[in-house]
FIMAR-282084 format. One record per residue (C-alpha): residue number from 1; residue in three letters; y, x, z. Coordinates in nm, 4 decimals, always signed. Each point is the difference from the previous one (the first is absolute). Example, Ala and Ser with C-alpha at 12.3 -4.5 7.8 and 13.67 -1.06 7.14 Angstrom:
BEGIN
- num_residu_yy_xx_zz
- 1_ALA_-0.4500_+1.2300_+0.7800
- 2_SER_+0.3440_+0.1370_-0.0660
This chain:
BEGIN
- num_residu_yy_xx_zz
- 1_MET_+1.4297_-5.6191_-3.7652
- 2_LYS_-0.1600_+0.3133_+0.1416
- 3_ALA_+0.1771_+0.2757_+0.1931
- 4_ALA_-0.1119_+0.3450_+0.1143
- 5_ILE_+0.1650_+0.2420_+0.2454
- 6_TYR_-0.0332_+0.3785_+0.0336
- 7_THR_+0.1486_+0.1729_+0.3045
- 8_PHE_+0.0954_+0.3624_+0.0658
- 9_GLY_+0.1184_+0.1779_+0.3098
- 10_CYS_+0.0483_-0.0923_+0.3624
- 11_LYS_-0.1407_-0.2860_+0.2058
- 12_GLN_+0.3408_-0.1658_-0.0292
- 13_ASN_-0.0541_-0.0382_-0.3737
- 14_TYR_-0.3430_-0.1538_+0.0542
- 15_VAL_+0.1442_-0.2475_+0.2472
- 16_GLU_+0.2695_-0.0959_-0.2494
- 17_SER_-0.2518_-0.0315_-0.2843
- 18_SER_-0.1883_-0.2482_+0.2177
- 19_SER_+0.3195_-0.2005_+0.0382
- 20_ILE_+0.0526_+0.0091_-0.3777
- 21_ALA_-0.3593_-0.1172_-0.0532
- 22_ASP_+0.0541_-0.2927_+0.2360
- 23_GLN_+0.3132_-0.1018_-0.1886
- 24_LEU_-0.1706_+0.0222_-0.3384
- 25_GLU_-0.2852_-0.2188_+0.1222
- 26_ARG_+0.2480_-0.2571_+0.1279
- 27_TYR_+0.1560_-0.0025_-0.3469
- 28_GLY_-0.3406_-0.0840_-0.1463
- 29_TYR_-0.1182_+0.3429_-0.1175
- 30_GLU_-0.3669_+0.0954_+0.0257
- 31_LEU_-0.0297_+0.3513_+0.1447
- 32_VAL_-0.2476_+0.2287_-0.1744
- 33_PRO_-0.0925_+0.3671_+0.0651
- 34_PHE_+0.2128_+0.2604_-0.1726
- 35_GLY_-0.1701_+0.1001_-0.3243
- 36_GLU_-0.1006_-0.3517_-0.0979
- 37_ALA_+0.1989_-0.1776_-0.2697
- 38_ALA_+0.3064_-0.1645_+0.1513
- 39_ASP_+0.3152_-0.1816_-0.1041
- 40_VAL_+0.2104_+0.1801_+0.2628
- 41_VAL_-0.0604_+0.3500_+0.1392
- 42_VAL_+0.2043_+0.1233_+0.2962
- 43_VAL_+0.0077_+0.3723_+0.0776
- 44_ASN_+0.1460_+0.0707_+0.3449
- 45_THR_+0.1044_+0.3656_-0.0080
- 46_CYS_+0.0645_+0.3008_+0.2209
- 47_THR_+0.2256_+0.2979_-0.0698
- 48_VAL_-0.0668_+0.2418_+0.2845
- 49_THR_-0.1014_+0.2770_-0.2415
- 50_GLU_+0.0188_+0.0817_-0.3689
- 51_THR_-0.3764_-0.0552_-0.0099
- 52_ALA_+0.0509_-0.3543_+0.1282
- 53_ASP_+0.2486_-0.0700_-0.2811
- 54_ARG_-0.2440_+0.1358_-0.2577
- 55_GLU_-0.2896_-0.2075_+0.1358
- 56_CYS_+0.2182_-0.3106_-0.0050
- 57_ARG_+0.0745_+0.0509_-0.3685
- 58_LYS_-0.3715_+0.0472_-0.0743
- 59_ILE_-0.0841_-0.3289_+0.1703
- 60_VAL_+0.2733_-0.1807_-0.1930
- 61_HIS_-0.1478_+0.1313_-0.3265
- 62_ARG_-0.3474_-0.1139_+0.1122
- 63_ALA_+0.1339_-0.3475_+0.0718
- 64_LEU_+0.1662_-0.0187_-0.3413
- 65_HIS_-0.3179_+0.1189_-0.1704
- 66_ARG_-0.2207_-0.2547_+0.1774
- 67_SER_+0.2432_-0.2942_-0.0288
- 68_PRO_+0.2376_+0.0780_-0.2898
- 69_ASP_+0.1533_-0.3485_+0.0026
- 70_ALA_+0.0515_-0.0161_+0.3758
- 71_VAL_+0.3302_-0.0007_+0.1821
- 72_VAL_-0.0222_+0.3433_+0.1659
- 73_VAL_+0.2178_+0.0182_+0.3105
- 74_VAL_+0.0802_+0.3283_+0.1743
- 75_THR_+0.1449_-0.0178_+0.3502
- 76_GLY_+0.0202_+0.2183_+0.3117
- 77_CYS_+0.1674_+0.3320_+0.0730
- 78_TYR_-0.0428_+0.1600_-0.3437
- 79_ALA_+0.1467_-0.3125_-0.1583
- 80_GLN_+0.2875_+0.0134_+0.2454
- 81_LEU_+0.0916_+0.3635_-0.0633
- 82_GLN_-0.0892_+0.0500_-0.3679
- 83_PRO_+0.0132_-0.3376_-0.1784
- 84_GLN_+0.1054_+0.1531_-0.3327
- 85_GLU_-0.3097_+0.2246_-0.0073
- 86_ILE_-0.2175_-0.3081_+0.0289
- 87_THR_+0.1774_-0.2105_-0.2627
- 88_ALA_-0.0494_+0.2950_-0.2369
- 89_ILE_-0.3718_-0.0881_+0.0051
- 90_ASP_-0.0503_-0.2314_-0.2955
- 91_GLY_-0.1378_-0.3336_+0.1154
- 92_VAL_+0.1382_-0.0164_+0.3556
- 93_ARG_+0.1754_-0.3340_+0.0311
- 94_LEU_+0.1400_+0.0002_+0.3535
- 95_VAL_+0.1199_+0.2674_+0.2445
- 96_VAL_+0.0769_-0.1265_+0.3494
- 97_GLY_+0.1558_+0.1969_+0.2856
- 98_ASN_-0.1032_-0.0195_+0.3645
- 99_ALA_+0.2696_-0.2483_+0.0997
- 100_GLU_-0.1261_-0.2543_-0.2510
- 101_LYS_-0.3778_+0.0611_+0.0025
- 102_HIS_-0.0589_-0.3041_+0.2222
- 103_HIS_+0.1382_-0.2315_-0.2698
- 104_LEU_-0.2385_+0.1121_-0.2729
- 105_PRO_-0.1368_-0.3398_-0.1101
- 106_ARG_+0.3493_-0.1263_-0.0815
- 107_LEU_+0.0875_+0.3254_-0.1776
- 108_ILE_-0.3239_-0.0128_-0.1992
- 109_GLU_+0.1017_-0.3420_-0.1276
- 110_ARG_+0.3222_+0.1586_-0.1270
- 111_ALA_-0.1939_+0.2789_-0.1706
- 112_LEU_-0.2298_-0.2519_-0.1709
- 113_GLY_+0.3026_-0.1432_-0.1727
- 114_SER_+0.1161_+0.3349_-0.1386
- 115_THR_-0.1420_+0.2620_-0.2336
- 116_GLU_+0.2247_+0.2776_+0.1323
- 117_PRO_-0.0692_+0.2194_+0.3063
- 118_LEU_+0.1755_-0.1368_+0.3064
- 119_ILE_+0.1212_+0.2140_+0.2917
- 120_VAL_+0.0682_-0.1800_+0.3256
- 121_HIS_+0.0926_+0.2294_+0.2856
- 122_THR_+0.2693_+0.0871_+0.2522
- 123_PRO_+0.1211_+0.3534_-0.0824
- 124_ASP_+0.0942_+0.1083_+0.3542
- 125_LEU_-0.2196_-0.1545_+0.2659
- 126_ARG_+0.1780_+0.1830_+0.2790
- 127_SER_+0.2932_-0.2393_-0.0241
- 128_ALA_-0.1986_-0.3112_-0.0913
- 129_ASP_-0.0603_-0.2853_+0.2414
- 130_LEU_-0.3752_-0.0255_-0.0493
- 131_GLU_-0.2262_-0.2865_+0.0933
- 132_PHE_-0.2880_+0.0955_+0.2295
- 133_VAL_-0.3258_-0.1564_-0.1123
- 134_PRO_-0.2992_+0.0516_+0.2333
- 135_ALA_-0.3518_+0.0043_-0.1412
- 136_ALA_-0.3508_+0.1207_+0.0759
- 137_PHE_-0.3066_+0.1080_-0.1938
- 138_SER_-0.3613_+0.0803_+0.0762
- 139_GLU_-0.1913_+0.3073_-0.1145
- 140_HIS_-0.3265_-0.1940_-0.0200
- 141_ASP_-0.1022_-0.3488_-0.1045
- 142_SER_-0.1466_-0.0403_+0.3489
- 143_ARG_+0.3559_-0.0191_+0.1356
- 144_THR_-0.0583_+0.2532_+0.2717
- 145_ARG_+0.3310_+0.1878_-0.0096
- 146_ALA_+0.3453_-0.1240_-0.0984
- 147_PHE_+0.3301_+0.1813_-0.0357
- 148_LEU_+0.3141_-0.1638_+0.1345
- 149_LYS_+0.3307_+0.1307_-0.1321
- 150_LEU_+0.2576_+0.0106_+0.2790
- 151_GLN_+0.2595_+0.2343_-0.1483
- 152_ASP_+0.1252_+0.1238_-0.3372
- 153_GLY_+0.2480_+0.2601_-0.1244
- 154_CYS_+0.1312_+0.3144_+0.1684
- 155_ASP_+0.3373_+0.1229_+0.1263
- 156_TYR_-0.1108_+0.3635_+0.0250
- 157_SER_+0.1259_+0.2618_-0.2450
- 158_CYS_-0.2888_+0.2466_-0.0355
- 159_SER_+0.0932_+0.2406_-0.2773
- 160_PHE_-0.3268_-0.0470_-0.1968
- 161_CYS_-0.0399_-0.3780_+0.0201
- 162_THR_+0.1002_-0.2792_-0.2393
- 163_ILE_-0.0944_-0.2851_+0.2342
- 164_PRO_+0.3599_-0.0975_+0.0922
- 165_HIS_+0.0721_-0.0395_-0.3721
- 166_ALA_-0.3289_-0.1741_-0.0776
- 167_ARG_-0.0252_-0.2230_+0.3067
- 168_GLY_+0.3529_-0.0403_+0.1308
- 169_LYS_+0.1265_-0.0201_+0.3553
- 170_SER_-0.2247_-0.0571_+0.2991
- 171_ARG_-0.0621_-0.3634_+0.0837
- 172_SER_-0.2561_-0.1742_+0.2173
- 173_MET_-0.1824_-0.3273_+0.0460
- 174_PRO_+0.1662_-0.2203_+0.2625
- 175_PHE_-0.1756_+0.0475_+0.3333
- 176_GLU_-0.0491_-0.3726_+0.0511
- 177_ASP_-0.1922_-0.0261_-0.3295
- 178_ILE_-0.2723_+0.2474_+0.0980
- 179_PRO_-0.2241_-0.2298_+0.2116
- 180_SER_-0.0410_-0.2602_-0.2741
- 181_HIS_-0.1020_+0.2658_-0.2555
- 182_VAL_-0.2494_+0.1537_+0.2423
- 183_GLN_-0.1482_-0.3381_+0.0868
- 184_ARG_-0.0334_-0.0872_-0.3688
- 185_LEU_-0.1922_+0.3219_-0.0679
- 186_VAL_-0.2286_-0.0392_+0.3006
- 187_LYS_-0.0701_-0.3616_-0.0928
- 188_ALA_-0.0929_+0.1225_-0.3496
- 189_GLY_-0.2674_+0.2214_+0.1577
- 190_TYR_+0.1586_+0.3457_+0.0073
- 191_ARG_-0.1178_+0.2126_+0.2934
- 192_GLU_+0.2446_+0.2885_-0.0439
- 193_ILE_+0.3680_-0.0106_-0.0955
- 194_VAL_+0.1760_+0.3197_-0.1079
- 195_LEU_+0.3744_+0.0024_+0.0617
- 196_THR_+0.1704_+0.1539_-0.3025
- 197_GLY_+0.3462_+0.1059_-0.1076
- 198_ILE_+0.1675_+0.2616_-0.2127
- 199_ASN_+0.1422_+0.1372_+0.3264
- 200_LEU_-0.1812_-0.2074_+0.2628
- 201_GLY_+0.1497_+0.1870_+0.2945
- 202_GLU_+0.3427_-0.1229_-0.1082
- 203_TYR_-0.1006_-0.3632_+0.0486
- 204_ARG_+0.2994_-0.1833_+0.1423
- 205_SER_+0.0084_-0.3765_-0.0017
- 206_PRO_+0.3346_-0.1712_-0.0694
- 207_THR_-0.0127_-0.0942_+0.3691
- 208_GLY_-0.0454_+0.3621_+0.1092
- 209_GLU_-0.3725_+0.0339_+0.0764
- 210_ARG_-0.1698_+0.3279_-0.0891
- 211_LEU_-0.3582_+0.1078_-0.0767
- 212_LEU_-0.0801_+0.0300_+0.3707
- 213_ASP_+0.0964_-0.3652_+0.0472
- 214_VAL_-0.2273_-0.0956_-0.2922
- 215_LEU_-0.2980_+0.1731_+0.1623
- 216_ARG_+0.0674_-0.1691_+0.3334
- 217_LEU_+0.0245_-0.3339_-0.1771
- 218_LEU_-0.3318_+0.0538_-0.1782
- 219_VAL_-0.1991_+0.0970_+0.3082
- 220_GLY_+0.1420_-0.3035_+0.1759
- 221_MET_-0.1193_-0.2386_-0.2714
- 222_LYS_-0.3678_+0.0453_+0.0994
- 223_VAL_-0.1317_-0.0682_-0.3495
- 224_ALA_-0.3464_+0.0819_-0.1313
- 225_CYS_+0.0861_+0.3153_-0.1930
- 226_ARG_+0.1171_+0.3545_+0.0476
- 227_PHE_+0.3182_+0.1627_-0.1296
- 228_ARG_+0.0587_+0.3376_-0.1614
- 229_MET_+0.3289_+0.1750_-0.0731
- 230_SER_+0.0647_+0.1696_-0.3314
- 231_SER_+0.2161_+0.3128_-0.0245
- 232_VAL_+0.2761_+0.0467_+0.2611
- 233_GLU_+0.2518_+0.2848_-0.0098
- 234_PRO_-0.0478_+0.2419_+0.2929
- 235_ASN_+0.3578_-0.0509_+0.1202
- 236_ARG_-0.0832_-0.3705_+0.0368
- 237_MET_-0.3337_+0.0473_+0.1795
- 238_HIS_+0.1446_-0.0880_+0.3405
- 239_PRO_-0.2133_+0.0781_+0.3073
- 240_ASP_+0.0051_-0.3702_+0.0888
- 241_ILE_-0.1724_-0.0770_-0.3314
- 242_VAL_-0.2777_+0.2433_+0.0887
- 243_ALA_-0.0224_-0.1586_+0.3448
- 244_VAL_-0.0492_-0.3487_-0.1479
- 245_VAL_-0.2757_+0.1295_-0.2289
- 246_SER_-0.1727_+0.1770_+0.2901
- 247_GLU_+0.0080_-0.3137_+0.2167
- 248_HIS_-0.1037_-0.2640_-0.2535
- 249_PRO_-0.3263_+0.0286_-0.1991
- 250_SER_+0.1289_-0.2552_-0.2497
- 251_ILE_+0.2319_+0.2716_-0.1393
- 252_CYS_-0.2056_+0.2629_-0.1822
- 253_PRO_+0.0435_+0.3602_+0.1247
- 254_HIS_+0.0840_+0.1240_-0.3474
- 255_PHE_+0.3310_+0.1736_-0.0711
- 256_HIS_+0.1353_+0.1354_-0.3271
- 257_LEU_+0.2955_+0.2336_+0.0534
- 258_PRO_+0.1585_+0.1487_-0.3156
- 259_LEU_+0.0557_+0.3745_+0.0385
- 260_GLN_+0.0852_+0.1236_-0.3547
- 261_SER_+0.0440_+0.3628_+0.1119
- 262_GLY_-0.0681_+0.2196_+0.3007
- 263_SER_+0.2776_+0.2408_-0.0950
- 264_PRO_+0.3294_-0.0566_+0.1890
- 265_GLU_+0.2007_+0.1243_-0.2984
- 266_VAL_-0.1758_-0.2282_-0.2466
- 267_LEU_+0.0272_-0.2998_+0.2339
- 268_ARG_+0.3767_+0.0521_+0.0180
- 269_ALA_+0.0214_+0.0259_-0.3799
- 270_MET_-0.2008_-0.3216_-0.0278
- 271_ARG_+0.2476_-0.1697_+0.2391
- 272_ARG_-0.2788_-0.1313_+0.2201
- 273_ARG_+0.1107_-0.1615_+0.3277
- 274_TYR_-0.2130_+0.2115_+0.2327
- 275_ASN_-0.0976_+0.3607_+0.0556
- 276_ARG_-0.3479_+0.1448_+0.0417
- 277_GLU_+0.0380_+0.0167_+0.3778
- 278_LEU_+0.0526_-0.3761_+0.0200
- 279_TYR_-0.2893_-0.0558_-0.2408
- 280_ALA_-0.2370_+0.2105_+0.2096
- 281_GLU_+0.1172_-0.1751_+0.3168
- 282_ARG_-0.0769_-0.3417_-0.1507
- 283_VAL_-0.3490_+0.1049_-0.1122
- 284_HIS_-0.0908_+0.1508_+0.3363
- 285_MET_+0.1450_-0.3010_+0.1829
- 286_ILE_-0.2282_-0.2333_-0.1944
- 287_LYS_-0.3092_+0.2144_+0.0589
- 288_GLU_+0.0726_+0.0380_+0.3717
- 289_ARG_+0.0403_-0.3749_+0.0399
- 290_ILE_-0.2769_-0.1047_-0.2440
- 291_PRO_-0.2500_+0.2869_-0.0511
- 292_HIS_-0.2063_-0.1899_-0.2584
- 293_ALA_+0.3060_-0.0935_-0.2103
- 294_CYS_+0.0012_+0.0762_-0.3702
- 295_ILE_+0.3177_+0.1740_-0.1209
- 296_GLY_+0.0738_+0.0502_-0.3684
- 297_ALA_+0.2903_+0.1759_-0.1707
- 298_ASP_+0.1718_+0.0168_-0.3389
- 299_VAL_+0.0736_+0.3495_-0.1312
- 300_LEU_+0.1977_+0.1008_-0.3097
- 301_THR_-0.0733_+0.3326_-0.1694
- 302_GLY_+0.2240_+0.1946_-0.2357
- 303_PHE_+0.3400_-0.1304_+0.1065
- 304_PRO_+0.2737_+0.2075_-0.1703
- 305_GLY_+0.0508_+0.3275_+0.1820
- 306_GLU_-0.3333_-0.0201_+0.1863
- 307_THR_-0.1105_+0.3632_+0.0184
- 308_ASP_-0.3463_+0.1284_+0.0832
- 309_GLU_+0.1276_+0.0608_+0.3539
- 310_HIS_+0.1241_-0.3576_+0.0288
- 311_PHE_-0.3344_-0.1330_-0.1160
- 312_GLU_-0.1911_+0.2197_+0.2433
- 313_GLU_+0.2216_-0.1364_+0.2795
- 314_THR_-0.1019_-0.3499_-0.1047
- 315_TYR_-0.3681_+0.0885_-0.0243
- 316_ARG_-0.0120_+0.1674_+0.3418
- 317_PHE_+0.2018_-0.2796_+0.1599
- 318_ILE_-0.2373_-0.2679_-0.1295
- 319_GLU_-0.3018_+0.2114_+0.0910
- 320_SER_+0.1242_+0.0180_+0.3592
- 321_LEU_+0.0439_-0.3769_+0.0420
- 322_PRO_-0.2715_-0.2568_+0.0893
- 323_LEU_+0.0511_-0.1913_-0.3232
- 324_SER_-0.2885_-0.2016_-0.1439
- 325_TYR_+0.0823_+0.0060_-0.3727
- 326_LEU_+0.2769_+0.0718_-0.2510
- 327_HIS_+0.1427_-0.1743_-0.3032
- 328_VAL_+0.1147_+0.2931_-0.2127
- 329_PHE_+0.2430_-0.0495_-0.2879
- 330_THR_+0.1207_+0.2498_-0.2576
- 331_TYR_+0.3783_+0.0021_-0.0348
- 332_SER_+0.1297_-0.1480_-0.3234
- 333_GLU_+0.3616_+0.0096_-0.1171
- 334_ARG_+0.1499_-0.3485_+0.0127
- 335_GLU_+0.3260_-0.1037_-0.1601
- 336_LEU_+0.2717_-0.1249_+0.2373
- 337_THR_-0.1116_+0.2410_+0.2755
- 338_ASP_+0.1909_+0.3042_+0.1221
- 339_ALA_-0.3152_+0.2128_+0.0064
- 340_ALA_-0.0448_-0.0450_-0.3758
- 341_GLN_+0.3290_+0.1808_-0.0602
- 342_ARG_-0.1182_+0.3206_+0.1666
- 343_THR_-0.0840_+0.2979_-0.2183
- 344_ASP_-0.2419_+0.1749_+0.2396
- 345_ARG_-0.3010_-0.1996_-0.1157
- 346_VAL_-0.3495_+0.0965_+0.1041
- 347_PRO_-0.2337_+0.0608_-0.2982
- 348_TYR_-0.2250_-0.2986_-0.0551
- 349_ARG_-0.3125_+0.2166_+0.0236
- 350_VAL_+0.1065_+0.1153_+0.3467
- 351_ARG_+0.0717_-0.3568_+0.1091
- 352_LYS_-0.3509_-0.1068_-0.0992
- 353_GLU_-0.1586_+0.2977_+0.1754
- 354_ARG_+0.1814_-0.0895_+0.3210
- 355_THR_-0.1036_-0.3630_-0.0342
- 356_ALA_-0.3643_+0.1051_-0.0379
- 357_ARG_+0.0156_+0.2180_+0.3126
- 358_LEU_+0.1454_-0.2802_+0.2108
- 359_ARG_-0.2507_-0.2519_-0.1308
- 360_ALA_-0.2794_+0.2351_+0.1021
- 361_LEU_+0.1593_+0.0240_+0.3454
- 362_SER_+0.0168_-0.3785_+0.0097
- 363_ASP_-0.3723_-0.0248_-0.0772
- 364_ALA_-0.0782_+0.2400_+0.2842
- 365_LYS_+0.2158_-0.1940_+0.2452
- 366_ARG_-0.1449_-0.3348_-0.1040
- 367_GLU_-0.3546_+0.1324_+0.0372
- 368_ALA_+0.0782_+0.1384_+0.3456
- 369_PHE_+0.1535_-0.3328_+0.1027
- 370_TYR_-0.3030_-0.1923_-0.1253
- 371_HIS_-0.2404_+0.2285_+0.1864
- 372_ALA_+0.2048_-0.0483_+0.3170
- 373_ASN_-0.0790_-0.3716_-0.0209
- 374_VAL_-0.3776_+0.0512_-0.0003
- 375_GLY_-0.1440_-0.1221_+0.3290
- 376_THR_+0.2857_-0.2414_+0.0682
- 377_GLU_+0.0221_-0.3778_-0.0106
- 378_ARG_+0.2431_-0.1436_-0.2531
- 379_THR_+0.0962_-0.3364_-0.1455
- 380_VAL_-0.0671_-0.0449_-0.3722
- 381_LEU_+0.1411_-0.2624_-0.2303
- 382_VAL_-0.2822_-0.0545_-0.2501
- 383_GLU_+0.1422_-0.0249_-0.3516
- 384_CYS_-0.2638_+0.0158_-0.2728
- 385_TYR_-0.3500_+0.1046_-0.0981
- 386_ASP_-0.0254_+0.3375_-0.1749
- 387_ALA_-0.3055_-0.0042_-0.2240
- 388_THR_+0.0260_+0.3754_-0.0650
- 389_ILE_-0.0919_+0.0758_+0.3628
- 390_GLY_-0.1846_-0.3217_+0.0805
- 391_ALA_+0.2183_-0.0913_+0.2947
- 392_TRP_+0.2966_-0.2064_+0.1105
- 393_THR_+0.3244_+0.1919_+0.0449
- 394_GLY_+0.3272_-0.0445_+0.1815
- 395_TYR_+0.2624_+0.1836_+0.2001
- 396_THR_+0.0280_+0.0640_+0.3704
- 397_GLU_+0.3162_-0.0723_+0.1918
- 398_ASN_+0.0818_+0.3724_-0.0295
- 399_TYR_-0.0502_-0.0004_-0.3774
- 400_CYS_-0.3428_+0.1559_-0.0452
- 401_ARG_-0.2212_-0.1362_-0.2760
- 402_VAL_-0.3311_-0.1169_+0.1443
- 403_ALA_-0.3317_-0.1081_-0.1521
- 404_LEU_-0.2201_-0.2622_+0.1684
- 405_PRO_-0.3565_-0.0961_-0.0964
- 406_ALA_+0.0582_-0.3680_+0.0802
- 407_ALA_+0.3198_-0.1993_+0.0336
- 408_THR_+0.2049_-0.2897_-0.1349
- 409_ASP_+0.3187_+0.0452_-0.1965
- 410_GLY_+0.3131_-0.0879_+0.1952
- 411_GLU_-0.1699_+0.0643_+0.3332
- 412_LEU_+0.1537_+0.2076_+0.2785
- 413_MET_-0.2843_+0.1914_+0.1635
- 414_ASN_-0.0360_+0.2351_+0.2917
- 415_VAL_-0.2104_+0.2908_-0.1241
- 416_ALA_-0.1410_+0.3302_+0.1201
- 417_ILE_+0.0770_+0.2919_-0.2330
- 418_THR_-0.3193_+0.2012_-0.0479
- 419_ARG_+0.0678_+0.2606_-0.2685
- 420_CYS_+0.2395_+0.1262_-0.2677
- 421_GLU_-0.1036_+0.0673_-0.3577
- 422_SER_+0.2385_+0.0922_-0.2824
- 423_MET_+0.3159_-0.1535_+0.1457
- 424_LEU_-0.1868_-0.3140_+0.1011
- 425_LEU_-0.0987_-0.1037_+0.3494
- 426_TRP_-0.3235_-0.1853_+0.0586
- 427_ALA_-0.0256_-0.2477_+0.2840
- 428_GLU_-0.2317_-0.2413_+0.1740
- 429_ALA_+0.0967_-0.3299_+0.1565
- 430_PRO_-0.1075_-0.0711_+0.3597
- 431_ASP_-0.2903_-0.2427_+0.0478
- 432_SER_+0.2473_-0.2628_+0.1092
- 433_ASN_+0.3350_+0.0134_-0.1790
- 434_GLU_+0.1983_-0.2998_+0.1149
- 435_GLN_+0.3375_-0.1039_-0.1411
- 436_LEU_+0.2624_+0.2521_+0.1006
- 437_SER_+0.1943_-0.1747_+0.2758
- 438_ARG_+0.2790_+0.2571_-0.0089
- 439_TYR_+0.0983_-0.1191_-0.3485
- 440_VAL_-0.0695_-0.3707_+0.0456
- 441_ALA_+0.1980_-0.2244_+0.2295
- 442_LEU_+0.2141_-0.3021_-0.0742
- 443_PRO_-0.0832_-0.2092_-0.3077
- 444_VAL_+0.2257_+0.0463_-0.2987
- 445_VAL_+0.2564_-0.2735_-0.0540
- 446_ALA_-0.0116_-0.1498_-0.3486
């Protein structure tokens, strides 16, 4: 039997889809690209915005159109929060919540024996004792970069966010399990491992270790790869974490610190766990310790009650900081959140205008950051050949996309950055580019 998977949303979802794919293959399914005829189609959903919900429904309809006799399975956050909306789509056979998504093959067997839609999900994940299932996936067939899920869920109570309902309480991979997963990935040929989590900064092993302990463990393993952190809340970006990154080249100097708003009043209404003074202090601390570090931020526009003055505070605050790029999101009312109950909603047109302004600011900051890297030496992980530009491409340790005239996929190369063109750095390799000793040390244990 053939199975296809379509994934929306965050890196966490992609990691989990990879785990689902592995399970399906072990059950004897042949995986095919989404869009080809299949006997089982799994749609792993997101529900961050109303647009995400709408796109999920469109993909489900596409799957039903292409494979009308298939068992169509919808899982993920949208399935967790709105299962009845999904079963209203004629043809969907199985809706699976986040607590049960790692048992899909067994649940699919149940669906095959029934003609009625089947909903399998835990209504309130916050009180559920959830199993933690680690997994990893690669963005490219060359197996250059993998994502290792260390943490899931969130105990925060931000007024605009459905994650605690969709993902449940915070839980983390046992600390003692991390080395074996890292060694497995390195043995498989991955040269970069991204540490992921819904709230990675809240990593706490059952034995008490925190994210700082994870980083110290990783640099002590001396394996032939580099590590990169995904998003970490600014209140959890401890100075000792920055110190470890500054002292160990095997940890990429790339930080993503969610901001959401630069207005003190809006931050309080959002129930964020920091103020703008702490945020600015964290950004400047990173830049003082690691001048070439890349720092990204999430920003949310159009939160209820956000006035023009509030937005201008945010814009000027971001403009004043040495940030490298922004991920800008337009606020969308979400059921089960306190913010959705407010009546002082910002007109949608205004929200989109503010989003456009911040995205333009992001482009300017990214371009400035790229130009600042011209004339420096960086380390690039070569990922793939881009026929549109006739060059190999990859990312530097500080998250700049680089083009190289000659390279090999999966290679870590020291390069000299020569110029910047249209948000792309061009580089040349030295005449002699030996294996990077700072990443390679002890052999990986099988």
